[in-house]
C-alpha positions in Angstrom: 19.5 26.7 12.5 20.6 26.4 8.9 20.7 22.7 8.6 19.8 22.8 4.9 23.3 24.0 4.1 24.9 21.2 6.0 23.2 18.4 4.1 24.5 16.9 0.9 22.9 17.5 -2.5 21.3 14.0 -2.6 19.5 14.5 0.7 18.3 18.0 -0.3 17.0 16.6 -3.6 15.3 13.7 -1.8 13.4 16.2 0.4 12.3 18.2 -2.6 11.1 15.1 -4.3 9.1 14.1 -1.2 7.4 17.4 -1.1 6.7 17.4 -4.9 5.3 13.8 -4.9 2.9 14.6 -2.2 1.8 18.1 -3.2 -1.4 16.7 -4.6 -0.8 17.7 -8.3 2.1 15.5 -9.4 2.0 14.7 -13.1 2.9 11.4 -14.7 6.0 13.0 -16.2 7.2 14.2 -12.8 6.8 10.6 -11.5 8.9 9.3 -14.3 11.5 12.0 -13.6 11.5 10.9 -10.0 12.1 7.3 -11.0 14.9 8.4 -13.3 16.5 10.4 -10.5 16.2 7.5 -8.1 18.0 5.1 -10.5 20.6 7.6 -11.6 22.9 7.1 -8.6 23.2 4.8 -5.5 23.6 8.0 -3.5 20.1 9.1 -4.6 18.5 5.8 -3.5 20.4 5.8 -0.2 19.3 9.4 0.6 15.7 8.6 -0.3 15.6 5.5 1.8 17.2 7.2 4.8 14.7 10.1 4.7 11.6 8.1 4.1 12.7 5.3 6.4 13.3 7.8 9.3 9.9 9.5 8.7 7.8 6.4 8.1 9.6 3.9 10.4 9.2 6.1 13.6 6.7 8.8 12.6 8.6 10.9 15.1 11.6 13.2 15.0 15.0 11.5 15.3 17.4 12.3 18.1 20.5 14.5 17.8 21.4 17.4 15.5 22.5 15.2 12.6 19.4 13.0 12.8 17.2 16.1 13.0 18.6 17.6 9.8 16.3 15.8 7.2 13.2 16.8 9.2 14.4 20.4 9.6 15.2 20.6 5.9 11.7 19.1 5.1 10.2 21.8 7.2 12.2 24.5 5.4 11.1 23.3 2.0 7.5 22.9 3.0 7.6 26.5 4.3 8.4 27.7 0.7 5.4 26.0 -0.9 2.9 28.2 -2.7 -0.7 28.9 -2.0 -1.9 25.6 -3.4 -0.3 23.8 -0.4 -1.2 26.2 2.4 -4.0 24.0 3.7 -1.6 21.1 3.9 0.9 23.2 5.8 -1.7 24.1 8.3 -2.4 20.4 8.9 1.4 19.8 9.3 1.7 22.7 11.8 -1.2 21.2 13.7 0.7 17.9 13.9 3.5 19.5 15.8 2.1 18.4 19.1 2.2 14.8 17.9 5.9 14.8 17.5 7.2 17.7 15.3 7.0 18.9 11.8 8.8 15.9 10.4 6.3 13.5 11.9 3.4 15.6 10.7 4.8 15.7 7.2 5.3 11.9 7.2 1.8 11.3 8.4 0.2 13.3 5.7 2.5 12.1 3.0 2.1 8.5 4.0 -1.7 8.7 3.6 -1.2 9.7 0.0 1.3 7.1 -1.0 3.2 4.5 1.1 6.6 6.2 1.4 8.5 3.0 2.1 7.3 1.6 -1.3 8.5 4.4 -3.6 11.5 2.2 -4.5 9.2 -0.6 -5.8 9.1 -1.3 -9.5 5.3 -0.7 -9.6 3.1 0.9 -7.0 -0.3 2.6 -6.4 -1.3 5.4 -4.1 -4.4 5.8 -1.9 -7.6 5.2 -3.8 -5.7 4.2 -7.0 -6.1 0.9 -8.9 -3.8 0.1 -11.8 -3.9 -2.5 -14.6 -0.9 -3.2 -16.8 0.7 -5.7 -19.1 3.8 -7.6 -18.1 6.7 -8.4 -20.5 5.6 -12.0 -21.0 2.0 -11.1 -21.9 0.6 -11.7 -18.5 -1.6 -9.0 -16.9 -1.5 -7.6 -13.5 -4.0 -5.4 -11.6 -2.9 -3.7 -8.4 -5.2 -2.6 -5.6 -4.9 0.7 -3.9 -1.7 1.2 -1.8 0.0 -1.8 -3.3 3.6 -2.4 -4.5 5.4 -5.1 -6.4 8.9 -5.8 -7.8 9.3 -7.6 -11.1 11.9 -10.1 -12.3 11.5 -10.9 -16.0 15.0 -11.7 -16.9 15.6 -14.6 -19.2 14.2 -17.7 -17.5 12.3 -15.7 -14.8 8.7 -14.7 -14.5 8.4 -13.5 -10.9 6.3 -10.9 -9.2 7.1 -10.0 -5.6 4.2 -8.5 -3.7 5.6 -6.0 -1.2 2.3 -4.5 0.0 -1.4 -4.6 -0.7 -3.1 -6.9 -3.2 -3.0 -8.0 -6.8 -4.9 -10.0 -9.4 -2.6 -11.9 -11.8 -3.7 -13.3 -15.2 -0.7 -15.4 -16.0 0.1 -16.1 -19.6 1.0 -19.6 -20.8 4.6 -20.5 -21.3 5.9 -19.6 -24.7 7.4 -22.3 -27.0 10.9 -23.1 -26.0 10.6 -21.6 -22.5 10.0 -23.3 -19.2 9.8 -20.5 -16.7 6.7 -20.7 -14.5 4.8 -17.6 -13.5 5.4 -17.0 -9.8 4.0 -14.6 -7.3 6.2 -14.3 -4.2 5.3 -12.9 -0.7 7.3 -12.9 2.6 5.2 -16.0 3.5 5.9 -18.2 0.4 5.3 -18.5 -3.3 2.4 -19.2 -5.7 3.4 -21.1 -8.9 0.9 -20.9 -11.8 0.6 -21.5 -15.5 -2.1 -19.9 -17.6 -4.3 -19.1 -14.6 -5.9 -16.2 -12.8 -5.8 -15.6 -9.1 -6.0 -12.8 -6.4 -3.4 -12.4 -3.7 -3.4 -10.1 -0.6 -0.5 -9.6 1.8 -1.4 -9.1 5.4 0.9 -8.6 8.4 0.7 -12.2 9.6 -0.3 -14.2 6.5 -1.0 -14.1 2.7 -4.4 -14.8 1.2 -5.0 -16.3 -2.3 -8.2 -16.9 -4.2 -8.3 -19.0 -7.4 -10.3 -17.4 -10.2 -9.3 -19.8 -13.0 -7.5 -23.2 -13.0 -5.1 -23.9 -10.2 -2.0 -22.8 -8.4 0.6 -24.5 -6.2 1.2 -22.8 -2.8 4.6 -23.4 -1.3 5.3 -21.8 2.1 8.7 -20.4 3.2 9.3 -23.6 5.2 8.4 -25.9 2.3 4.8 -26.9 2.9 2.9 -27.5 -0.4 -0.7 -27.6 -1.4 -2.6 -27.2 -4.7 -5.4 -24.7 -4.7 -8.2 -25.4 -7.3 -10.5 -23.0 -9.1 -13.1 -21.5 -6.8 -11.2 -22.2 -3.6 -9.3 -19.8 -1.3 -6.6 -20.2 1.3 -4.4 -18.3 3.6 -0.8 -19.2 4.4 2.1 -18.1 6.5 5.7 -19.4 6.6 4.7 -22.6 8.4 1.4 -23.7 7.1 -1.6 -23.4 4.7 -5.3 -23.2 5.7 -8.2 -23.5 3.3 -11.0 -21.0 3.8 -14.6 -20.5 2.7 -14.1 -17.0 1.2 -15.3 -16.8 -2.4 -12.5 -15.8 -4.7 -14.8 -13.5 -6.7 -15.6 -11.6 -3.5 -12.0 -11.2 -2.6 -11.4 -9.8 -6.0 -14.3 -7.4 -5.9 -12.0 -4.4 -5.4 -11.2 -4.6 -9.1 -14.7 -3.3 -9.7 -14.4 -0.8 -6.9 -16.4 -2.8 -4.4 -15.9 -4.4 -1.0 -17.9 -7.6 -0.5 -17.9 -8.5 3.2 -19.2 -12.0 4.1 -18.7 -12.5 7.9 -15.6 -10.3 8.1 -14.7 -8.3 11.1 -15.3 -4.6 11.1 -11.6 -4.2 11.7 -10.9 -6.0 8.4 -13.4 -3.9 6.6 -11.9 -0.7 8.0 -8.4 -1.9 6.9 -9.7 -2.2 3.3 -11.3 1.2 3.4 -8.1 2.8 4.7 -6.5 2.1 1.3 -9.1 4.2 -0.3 -9.2 7.1 2.2 -6.7 9.9 2.4 -7.3 10.6 6.1 -7.0 8.5 9.2 -9.5 6.0 10.6 -9.2 4.8 14.2 -11.4 2.0 15.6 -11.6 0.6 19.1 -11.0 -3.1 19.7 -14.7 -3.6 20.7 -15.9 -2.1 17.5 -13.3 -3.9 15.4 -14.6 -7.3 16.6 -18.1 -6.8 15.2 -19.1 -9.1 12.2 -20.0 -7.4 8.9 -22.1 -8.6 5.9 -22.7 -6.4 2.9 -21.4 -4.7 -0.2 -19.7 -1.3 0.0 -18.3 1.2 -2.5 -14.6 1.6 -2.2 -14.5 4.8 -4.3 -16.9 6.5 -1.9 -15.7 5.8 1.6 -18.0 8.4 3.1 -21.0 6.5 1.9 -19.5 3.2 3.1 -18.9 4.6 6.6 -22.4 5.9 6.7 -23.8 2.5 5.7 -21.8 0.8 8.4 -23.0 3.3 11.0 -26.6 2.7 10.0 -26.4 -1.1 10.2 -24.0 -1.8 13.1 -24.0 -0.8 16.8 -21.2 1.7 16.4 -20.7 5.4 16.8 -18.8 7.1 14.0 -17.4 10.6 14.5 -15.8 12.6 11.8 -13.3 15.5 12.4 -11.3 17.9 10.3 -13.5 17.6 7.2 -13.0 13.9 7.1 -9.3 13.7 7.8 -9.9 11.9 11.1 -12.6 9.3 11.7 -13.2 7.6 15.1 -15.3 4.4 15.3 -16.4 3.0 18.7 -19.0 0.5 19.9 -22.2 2.3 20.8 
């Protein structure tokens, strides 16, 4: 079936970029070239979103000949990779039983970099932290597997957190300007001036810890609270709840550490997943266990070993670390 010839040039290019970005040796120049290609045409962005959305959204082959075309083309391009990617192709072929080559490719690629976030203005991959300066002089640090969009047009200083976590050090307003520094999530906004804070986006809520000064939390439904230095809170669209978590502990990932103070093992594992290329599966019984301790994010093998030695769990590792199963012992 020669589906590659039936696809338009933008879709074929999108597949080639997907393979290149997740080949394991992508250079900074290649990433810049990808960003330039993505912005060069609306057709490029549409082709990329359709391909990555189909693979990530369902992690299974689409139905019908037309829907199967991107997956088939991806398989064709993968089949032409050189010896450096042979091990990855073997993993992809092994994933055929889970739903086809397209699903296997998406699973492996997704563990390297969140595919749905490749259109974000700034992003990080698995195990990657990134610190940068913003146009207004503020500084931003992104945790692993995080993504943000920026709006620094005249009169705007807005960072939208799409995934993961960030630490913001907001610069003071310049003379003659009145734009507050805002971090936005799907659950609401954080308004700050000359302050430092850490924000994490979870599936059901957002978390914020104040490192310096204060910030105003406003939920999507209009609830407002001021969070003072040294305090933490979590909020969703409807309400705000103050918590006992120490902001310094919630920002420990900036130093490559995970500080757990009465967290569930499920929450700890979620944090470790952002720093591990493989897959970690945990049973509900094990996920409910409470965890105290400090763990190295940049050495997840050591962190898993420490958890196994201090908790009543059984940790099994397969495929040279690509799959980890955690269950209550």
